[in-house]
N, C-alpha and C positions, 0 to 999 in steps of 0.2 A: 862154159862155166855159167851156171845161173847166178843171177842177181837178185837179192832181196828187194822187194819192193816196199817203199814206205808204207806203213800202215798194215803190212802183212803180219800174220801171227807166226812168231818163231817157236813158241812153246806152249802148250796146253795140258794141264794136268789137274789131278784132283789130290786133296790132302785131308787126312783125317786127324782132327785136332783133338787134344785133350787139355787137361787143366795145367800142363806145364809149357812154357813158351817153346816153340821150335820155328826154325826157318822154313819158308814156303819150299825151298829147294835145298838140297844138300850139295847140288852142283855148283862149285865156284867158276865153272868155266861158261856158264851161259850168261851172255851179255843182252841187255834190252834197253828199251828206253822208257817204256809204261808197263805197268802190270795191272790189270784189272781182276780184282778179287770179288767173288760172289759167295755169299753164305747160302747153302740150299735151303730152299723153302721149308723141307721137313725137318730143320734142325729144331731142337727143344730148347737150347740155349742161344747165348750170345757169343759172336768170336769178336775179338779184340786184335787190332792190327797196329803194328809200331815197329820200332827198331829194336835192336837187341836189348834185352831187358823190359820189354812190354810186360805189363800185368793188366789183369781186370780192371784195375783203378787208373791207369793212364793210357790205355790203348784206345784207338778209334773204335767205337762199337759198330758191328755188323750184326743187326737182328735178321732172324730167318727171313730169306729172300732179298736183303739188301746187298748193295755192291759199291765198290769205291774203285777209282782208276787212280793210280798214283804214278810218279816218275820215280824210277829206280834203275840203276844201273845193272843189278844182278837180283835174282828172285831170292838169293841167299842172304841178301841184306834186310829182307822184309821179315818180320816175325810175327806169328799169331799164337793166341792163346785162347782158351774157351771157359765159360763160366760153368760148364758141366761137360763131361766126358760121355761119349764122343760127339762132336759136331763134325760137319764137312763143309769145305768150301772147293770151288773149282776156280781156277785161276789161268789167265793167259797173258803171255808176254810178247810185246813187239818192240 
């Protein structure tokens, strides 16, 4: 049986974000400690990160090329919304 090493990546995905808030992942089974979210450099708008109910007015902004690492138990608890559609993020969880 293999063991997970602290600091290893358990999941890595990309997401296309529109102007409606969505969870980073629809899976409620994935557990993690931290999530790093990066807005792709080629984005033309801003991505906003927050909890359920995030908006472009209250979310944490990620401009093209920006990233943020947050503590979260599940990617499904983290929501994103964009100022214009479509924008892309890549995220990793450990």
